[in-house]
VEXLUM-16625 format. One record per residue (C-alpha): residue in three letters; x, z, y. Coordinates in steps of 0.5 Angstrom, whole numbers, padded with zeros to 4 digits, always signed. Layout:
ALAXZY
...
END
This chain:
UNK-0038+0051-0038
UNK-0041+0054-0042
UNK-0046+0049-0047
UNK-0050+0051-0053
UNK-0044+0052-0057
UNK-0041+0057-0054
UNK-0048+0062-0053
UNK-0049+0060-0061
UNK-0042+0062-0063
UNK-0044+0069-0059
UNK-0051+0069-0063
UNK-0047+0069-0069
UNK-0042+0074-0067
UNK-0048+0079-0065
UNK-0050+0078-0072
UNK-0043+0079-0075
UNK-0042+0086-0071
UNK-0049+0088-0073
UNK-0047+0087-0081
UNK-0041+0090-0080
UNK-0045+0096-0077
UNK-0051+0096-0081
UNK-0048+0093-0088
UNK-0053+0090-0092
UNK-0058+0092-0087
UNK-0060+0084-0085
UNK-0063+0080-0090
UNK-0059+0074-0092
UNK-0063+0069-0091
UNK-0064+0066-0084
UNK-0066+0059-0081
UNK-0063+0055-0075
UNK-0068+0050-0072
UNK-0064+0045-0066
UNK-0068+0041-0061
UNK-0073+0047-0060
UNK-0076+0048-0054
UNK-0080+0054-0051
UNK-0086+0050-0048
UNK-0092+0051-0053
UNK-0088+0056-0057
UNK-0092+0063-0059
UNK-0087+0066-0063
UNK-0088+0067-0071
UNK-0095+0067-0075
UNK-0095+0069-0082
UNK-0098+0063-0087
UNK-0102+0069-0092
UNK-0096+0072-0096
UNK-0093+0066-0098
UNK-0089+0064-0091
UNK-0089+0063-0083
UNK-0090+0057-0078
UNK-0089+0056-0071
UNK-0089+0050-0066
UNK-0087+0048-0060
UNK-0088+0042-0056
UNK-0083+0036-0054
UNK-0085+0032-0048
UNK-0083+0024-0047
UNK-0076+0022-0049
UNK-0071+0017-0052
UNK-0076+0013-0058
UNK-0082+0016-0055
UNK-0087+0012-0051
UNK-0087+0014-0044
UNK-0093+0019-0042
UNK-0093+0022-0049
UNK-0091+0028-0051
UNK-0091+0031-0059
UNK-0093+0039-0062
UNK-0088+0040-0067
UNK-0090+0045-0073
UNK-0085+0048-0077
UNK-0087+0051-0083
UNK-0083+0056-0087
UNK-0083+0060-0093
UNK-0081+0067-0095
UNK-0073+0066-0095
UNK-0074+0062-0089
UNK-0073+0055-0092
UNK-0076+0050-0088
UNK-0082+0047-0093
UNK-0085+0042-0088
UNK-0083+0040-0080
UNK-0089+0036-0078
UNK-0091+0032-0070
UNK-0097+0030-0067
UNK-0098+0026-0061
UNK-0101+0028-0055
UNK-0101+0027-0048
UNK-0094+0029-0043
UNK-0095+0034-0038
UNK-0101+0038-0041
UNK-0100+0044-0044
UNK-0101+0047-0053
UNK-0107+0052-0052
UNK-0107+0054-0060
UNK-0105+0052-0066
UNK-0108+0056-0072
UNK-0107+0054-0080
UNK-0113+0056-0085
UNK-0110+0055-0091
UNK-0110+0047-0092
UNK-0110+0044-0085
UNK-0107+0046-0078
UNK-0111+0045-0071
UNK-0108+0043-0066
UNK-0111+0044-0058
UNK-0107+0041-0053
UNK-0110+0040-0045
UNK-0108+0036-0039
UNK-0111+0040-0033
UNK-0109+0034-0028
UNK-0113+0029-0032
UNK-0118+0034-0034
UNK-0117+0033-0041
UNK-0118+0037-0048
UNK-0115+0034-0055
UNK-0117+0037-0062
UNK-0113+0035-0067
UNK-0113+0037-0075
UNK-0107+0035-0078
UNK-0105+0037-0086
UNK-0099+0040-0089
UNK-0096+0033-0089
UNK-0098+0031-0082
UNK-0104+0026-0083
UNK-0109+0026-0079
UNK-0115+0029-0081
UNK-0119+0029-0075
UNK-0118+0028-0067
UNK-0123+0029-0062
UNK-0121+0028-0053
UNK-0126+0031-0049
UNK-0125+0027-0042
UNK-0127+0030-0035
UNK-0127+0037-0037
UNK-0129+0041-0032
UNK-0122+0044-0029
UNK-0125+0051-0030
UNK-0127+0052-0036
UNK-0119+0050-0037
UNK-0117+0055-0034
UNK-0115+0059-0039
UNK-0113+0057-0046
UNK-0117+0057-0051
UNK-0116+0061-0058
UNK-0117+0058-0065
UNK-0118+0063-0072
UNK-0119+0059-0079
UNK-0125+0061-0083
UNK-0125+0061-0089
UNK-0120+0055-0093
UNK-0123+0049-0089
UNK-0126+0051-0081
UNK-0124+0054-0075
UNK-0127+0058-0070
UNK-0125+0057-0062
UNK-0126+0062-0057
UNK-0127+0059-0050
UNK-0126+0062-0043
UNK-0132+0060-0039
UNK-0132+0060-0031
UNK-0138+0057-0028
UNK-0143+0061-0023
UNK-0141+0066-0028
UNK-0136+0069-0032
UNK-0136+0069-0040
UNK-0134+0065-0047
UNK-0136+0061-0052
UNK-0135+0062-0059
UNK-0136+0055-0064
UNK-0135+0053-0071
UNK-0132+0047-0072
UNK-0131+0044-0080
UNK-0126+0039-0082
UNK-0128+0033-0080
UNK-0128+0037-0072
UNK-0136+0037-0073
UNK-0139+0043-0068
UNK-0143+0047-0074
UNK-0146+0051-0067
UNK-0143+0054-0061
UNK-0146+0060-0058
UNK-0144+0063-0051
UNK-0143+0070-0048
UNK-0145+0071-0041
UNK-0148+0077-0037
UNK-0153+0077-0032
UNK-0148+0081-0028
UNK-0140+0082-0027
UNK-0136+0078-0031
UNK-0135+0079-0038
UNK-0127+0077-0042
UNK-0126+0077-0049
UNK-0119+0081-0049
UNK-0118+0081-0057
UNK-0121+0078-0063
UNK-0120+0078-0071
UNK-0124+0075-0076
UNK-0125+0079-0083
UNK-0130+0075-0088
UNK-0136+0073-0085
UNK-0135+0078-0079
UNK-0132+0075-0072
UNK-0130+0082-0069
UNK-0129+0081-0061
UNK-0126+0086-0055
UNK-0131+0085-0049
UNK-0128+0087-0042
UNK-0133+0087-0037
UNK-0132+0088-0029
UNK-0134+0085-0023
UNK-0129+0082-0017
UNK-0124+0086-0014
UNK-0127+0093-0017
UNK-0124+0099-0021
UNK-0131+0098-0025
UNK-0130+0096-0032
UNK-0134+0097-0039
UNK-0131+0095-0046
UNK-0135+0093-0051
UNK-0134+0091-0059
UNK-0138+0085-0061
UNK-0140+0083-0068
UNK-0141+0076-0070
UNK-0145+0072-0076
UNK-0139+0067-0077
UNK-0144+0063-0081
UNK-0149+0063-0076
UNK-0146+0065-0070
UNK-0151+0070-0068
UNK-0149+0077-0065
UNK-0151+0083-0071
UNK-0149+0088-0065
UNK-0145+0090-0059
UNK-0143+0098-0059
UNK-0141+0101-0052
UNK-0134+0104-0052
UNK-0137+0110-0049
UNK-0138+0117-0052
UNK-0145+0117-0053
UNK-0150+0121-0048
UNK-0145+0122-0043
UNK-0140+0119-0038
UNK-0134+0118-0041
UNK-0131+0111-0042
UNK-0126+0108-0046
UNK-0121+0104-0044
UNK-0119+0100-0049
UNK-0113+0094-0051
UNK-0114+0092-0058
UNK-0118+0092-0064
UNK-0115+0093-0071
UNK-0118+0091-0078
UNK-0120+0097-0081
UNK-0121+0094-0088
UNK-0129+0094-0091
UNK-0132+0091-0086
UNK-0130+0097-0081
UNK-0127+0096-0073
UNK-0122+0101-0070
UNK-0120+0102-0063
UNK-0117+0107-0058
UNK-0114+0108-0052
UNK-0115+0113-0046
UNK-0122+0114-0043
UNK-0124+0116-0035
UNK-0130+0120-0033
UNK-0134+0116-0031
UNK-0133+0107-0031
UNK-0128+0106-0026
UNK-0120+0106-0027
UNK-0117+0112-0023
UNK-0111+0111-0019
UNK-0108+0119-0022
UNK-0109+0119-0029
UNK-0114+0118-0034
UNK-0118+0124-0036
UNK-0116+0123-0044
UNK-0116+0119-0050
UNK-0120+0117-0054
UNK-0121+0114-0062
UNK-0128+0110-0065
UNK-0129+0108-0073
UNK-0135+0102-0073
UNK-0138+0101-0079
UNK-0140+0094-0082
UNK-0147+0095-0080
UNK-0145+0098-0073
UNK-0145+0105-0073
UNK-0140+0108-0069
UNK-0136+0115-0070
UNK-0132+0117-0063
UNK-0127+0122-0062
UNK-0126+0124-0054
UNK-0120+0129-0053
UNK-0119+0132-0046
UNK-0111+0131-0044
UNK-0112+0139-0042
UNK-0113+0140-0048
UNK-0106+0137-0050
UNK-0102+0138-0043
UNK-0096+0142-0045
UNK-0095+0138-0051
UNK-0095+0131-0047
UNK-0091+0135-0041
UNK-0084+0130-0040
UNK-0078+0135-0040
UNK-0072+0133-0035
UNK-0075+0129-0031
UNK-0071+0130-0025
UNK-0068+0122-0026
UNK-0075+0119-0026
UNK-0081+0117-0021
UNK-0086+0121-0017
UNK-0092+0121-0020
UNK-0097+0123-0026
UNK-0095+0122-0032
UNK-0100+0117-0036
UNK-0100+0115-0043
UNK-0101+0107-0045
UNK-0105+0107-0051
UNK-0101+0100-0057
UNK-0105+0101-0063
UNK-0107+0105-0070
UNK-0103+0106-0075
UNK-0107+0107-0082
UNK-0105+0112-0088
UNK-0107+0110-0095
UNK-0112+0116-0095
UNK-0115+0113-0089
UNK-0113+0118-0083
UNK-0110+0114-0078
UNK-0105+0115-0072
UNK-0106+0112-0066
UNK-0100+0110-0061
UNK-0099+0111-0054
UNK-0092+0111-0050
UNK-0092+0115-0044
UNK-0090+0113-0037
UNK-0090+0113-0029
UNK-0091+0109-0024
UNK-0088+0110-0018
UNK-0084+0108-0011
UNK-0077+0103-0013
UNK-0073+0107-0009
UNK-0075+0114-0013
UNK-0072+0111-0018
UNK-0066+0109-0014
UNK-0067+0102-0012
UNK-0064+0104-0005
UNK-0062+0096-0003
UNK-0070+0095-0002
UNK-0070+0099+0004
UNK-0072+0107+0002
UNK-0074+0109+0009
UNK-0079+0104+0010
UNK-0081+0103+0003
UNK-0083+0110+0002
UNK-0087+0110+0009
UNK-0091+0104+0007
UNK-0092+0107+0000
UNK-0095+0114+0003
UNK-0099+0110+0007
UNK-0102+0106+0003
UNK-0103+0112-0002
UNK-0107+0115+0004
UNK-0111+0109+0004
UNK-0112+0110-0003
UNK-0108+0104-0005
UNK-0102+0100-0006
UNK-0098+0096-0001
UNK-0097+0089-0004
UNK-0089+0089+0000
UNK-0087+0095-0003
UNK-0083+0094-0010
UNK-0086+0100-0015
UNK-0083+0102-0021
UNK-0085+0104-0029
UNK-0082+0109-0032
UNK-0083+0109-0040
UNK-0080+0116-0043
UNK-0083+0117-0049
UNK-0088+0116-0055
UNK-0095+0119-0056
UNK-0098+0120-0063
UNK-0105+0122-0064
UNK-0107+0123-0071
UNK-0114+0123-0074
UNK-0117+0125-0080
UNK-0121+0120-0084
UNK-0128+0122-0081
UNK-0124+0120-0075
UNK-0123+0127-0072
UNK-0118+0129-0067
UNK-0113+0134-0071
UNK-0106+0134-0068
UNK-0101+0131-0063
UNK-0094+0129-0063
UNK-0088+0127-0059
UNK-0083+0123-0059
UNK-0078+0122-0054
UNK-0074+0116-0052
UNK-0069+0114-0046
UNK-0072+0112-0041
UNK-0073+0105-0039
UNK-0074+0103-0032
UNK-0078+0096-0029
UNK-0078+0095-0023
UNK-0083+0090-0020
UNK-0083+0085-0014
UNK-0088+0080-0012
UNK-0085+0073-0013
UNK-0084+0070-0007
UNK-0086+0063-0010
UNK-0092+0060-0005
UNK-0096+0057-0011
UNK-0097+0063-0015
UNK-0097+0069-0010
UNK-0101+0076-0013
UNK-0108+0077-0012
UNK-0111+0083-0008
UNK-0111+0089-0013
UNK-0107+0086-0018
UNK-0102+0092-0018
UNK-0108+0097-0018
UNK-0110+0102-0023
UNK-0108+0100-0031
UNK-0106+0092-0029
UNK-0099+0093-0028
UNK-0098+0096-0034
UNK-0103+0092-0037
UNK-0098+0086-0035
UNK-0092+0089-0037
UNK-0094+0090-0044
UNK-0096+0083-0044
UNK-0088+0081-0042
UNK-0086+0085-0047
UNK-0083+0090-0042
UNK-0086+0097-0045
UNK-0081+0099-0052
UNK-0087+0099-0057
UNK-0087+0093-0061
UNK-0091+0094-0068
UNK-0091+0099-0075
UNK-0087+0097-0080
UNK-0088+0099-0087
UNK-0082+0101-0093
UNK-0084+0104-0099
UNK-0089+0110-0098
UNK-0086+0111-0090
UNK-0088+0107-0083
UNK-0084+0106-0077
UNK-0085+0105-0070
UNK-0081+0099-0068
UNK-0079+0098-0061
UNK-0075+0095-0056
UNK-0071+0098-0050
UNK-0069+0093-0045
UNK-0064+0094-0040
UNK-0063+0087-0037
UNK-0059+0089-0031
UNK-0054+0090-0036
UNK-0056+0086-0040
UNK-0058+0089-0046
UNK-0063+0090-0051
UNK-0064+0095-0057
UNK-0067+0095-0063
UNK-0070+0103-0065
UNK-0073+0104-0072
UNK-0076+0111-0072
UNK-0081+0115-0078
UNK-0087+0115-0075
UNK-0087+0123-0076
UNK-0081+0124-0074
UNK-0079+0130-0068
UNK-0075+0125-0064
UNK-0072+0117-0063
UNK-0068+0115-0068
UNK-0061+0114-0065
UNK-0058+0108-0070
UNK-0060+0102-0066
UNK-0059+0095-0067
UNK-0056+0090-0061
UNK-0061+0085-0061
UNK-0060+0083-0053
UNK-0062+0075-0053
UNK-0058+0069-0050
UNK-0062+0067-0045
UNK-0061+0073-0042
UNK-0054+0073-0043
UNK-0054+0066-0039
UNK-0057+0068-0034
UNK-0052+0074-0033
UNK-0047+0069-0033
UNK-0050+0065-0028
UNK-0051+0070-0023
UNK-0044+0073-0025
UNK-0042+0066-0022
UNK-0046+0066-0015
UNK-0044+0073-0015
UNK-0036+0070-0016
UNK-0037+0064-0010
UNK-0040+0069-0005
UNK-0034+0073-0005
UNK-0034+0079-0001
UNK-0041+0079+0000
UNK-0042+0078-0008
UNK-0037+0085-0009
UNK-0041+0088-0004
UNK-0048+0087-0008
UNK-0045+0089-0014
UNK-0043+0095-0011
UNK-0049+0096-0008
UNK-0052+0095-0015
UNK-0048+0101-0018
UNK-0050+0106-0012
UNK-0057+0104-0014
UNK-0057+0105-0021
UNK-0059+0099-0023
UNK-0054+0098-0029
UNK-0060+0101-0033
UNK-0066+0098-0031
UNK-0070+0090-0031
UNK-0073+0087-0026
UNK-0080+0083-0026
UNK-0082+0078-0022
UNK-0090+0079-0021
UNK-0094+0073-0020
UNK-0101+0071-0019
UNK-0102+0068-0026
UNK-0101+0073-0030
UNK-0107+0076-0033
UNK-0108+0083-0034
UNK-0112+0082-0041
UNK-0107+0076-0043
UNK-0105+0080-0050
UNK-0104+0075-0054
UNK-0098+0073-0049
UNK-0094+0079-0053
UNK-0093+0074-0059
UNK-0089+0070-0056
UNK-0085+0074-0050
UNK-0082+0080-0055
UNK-0078+0076-0061
UNK-0080+0081-0066
UNK-0085+0079-0072
UNK-0088+0083-0078
UNK-0085+0079-0084
UNK-0088+0078-0090
UNK-0083+0082-0094
UNK-0084+0090-0094
UNK-0078+0094-0091
UNK-0076+0088-0087
UNK-0078+0085-0080
UNK-0077+0078-0077
UNK-0073+0077-0070
UNK-0072+0070-0067
UNK-0067+0068-0061
UNK-0067+0062-0056
UNK-0060+0059-0055
UNK-0062+0055-0048
UNK-0057+0048-0047
UNK-0056+0048-0040
UNK-0053+0043-0036
UNK-0048+0045-0031
UNK-0052+0042-0025
UNK-0058+0046-0028
UNK-0055+0053-0027
UNK-0056+0055-0020
UNK-0063+0053-0020
UNK-0064+0056-0027
UNK-0061+0063-0023
UNK-0065+0063-0017
UNK-0072+0061-0020
UNK-0073+0061-0028
UNK-0070+0058-0034
UNK-0074+0052-0036
UNK-0079+0053-0042
UNK-0078+0045-0042
UNK-0070+0046-0043
UNK-0067+0044-0051
UNK-0064+0049-0055
UNK-0064+0052-0061
UNK-0068+0057-0065
UNK-0065+0063-0069
UNK-0069+0067-0075
UNK-0066+0072-0078
UNK-0069+0078-0082
UNK-0067+0085-0081
UNK-0067+0091-0085
UNK-0071+0098-0084
UNK-0066+0104-0085
UNK-0066+0107-0091
END
């Protein structure tokens, strides 16, 4: 039986191997946190430039009152020395909605959907309770999406809460250190539904990216709204649309451009509906503090030759699209819009022969003829390279670059869980790309800096091998850097071990399954189980699904790995389902250097 110690040792050997390959590229400091879980874990967050913190939940155990749970918050300095380890008591069976630190205190929001309870707690860095508030009989529809917390200055917190009543929107509420509400402002449209998809606070401004759509429709609108954090009053709302024309920008992020600016970018469509075939081009927008906006819209026809895939014979059918991730700003104010090209098509065309090629293709063609997709046909998404759009300091498009990646293919299958089946329209348009990105299946992670150089940090995942490789590529490179770091996660190794054990017990049938997988080319692919609970616009979830974090130290990135403890009796259950978030294990955190 492989237990925690086996997988911990395996992980240590991986890092020793990395040190041998990359010399002193691995930063000496590391930390290993025992008795951790992934319940409520949301990655590592930075405490300004001074360090990091993380949190996770522990349901009741020996020594704890039955029916209770605790949220554990661990603080570290930049050398990864633990500087604080505090516990906050909550109710069992709930979820940690969010945790935030404002420089002096932590705010925690925990809720229990079954009991219709939401609890707000503020503690100091020593774990002393400063204020707490329990809200009873909260409407279940208000707990359907977790609230988000943003620190305001050195004393207050802003809470962004999803509202789902007769109409759908969100509210912003400012709390002081005593949990007294300073104001609550609701943003609810008269028609359609409004979702806050990205947000940040800079000085006295709260900026929110708003997505508007009706149910079961390809119609969309994006707006950037600005609020005064002192009063909660809206200052302006800028629609992401080409002035005087129908071209509508499809934005998945906003970024702080400094000096009160908000920056965004993405694909655009010539109209207000997402097209299945492809977008019409890309855009970038720079919004000044007073709401004045500089737009740049570029048609794909102008850059088509530079984006065309080379050697696409092994890729999927369908037209190449570009998913926009981020903006990298240069010191002179010019910037680069970062995207990845991908294709979506029939999984059988990716070599997934075991799903029944003839029936799959026929169903896909019938669905395509009707303008939709068959919910029973497996689909595949192939990511093949980076597309970098460069803009000058005035926000005008100047050039485009293409960096070819080794293709990563994800086969998407609907879950068979009757309580979480995909809903109608979930696989249409850009929903699948959004969901895969939120769950870490697109390679791009972020841009890291070392000296004057900027590097694209990406991870190519081949989960059926399993293998996850970390790449650092200079932003102005002509091709992907071939040097890589093996960062395969321990739980992925564990799932493969369980799968092999099950296959070996199946005897000849198991050998046949392995042979079929090889014939179908499954060794370089990942599989993703699509569930109804996967929210296409939950971009916040990416932080807890990618294992890499921007660090406070120039030239370094942080990586974490959860090593679960799985008893023999749990292995078969874990293989056919998923590794439970409440499983205990060890959390390993370590720096990796960017290349010289």
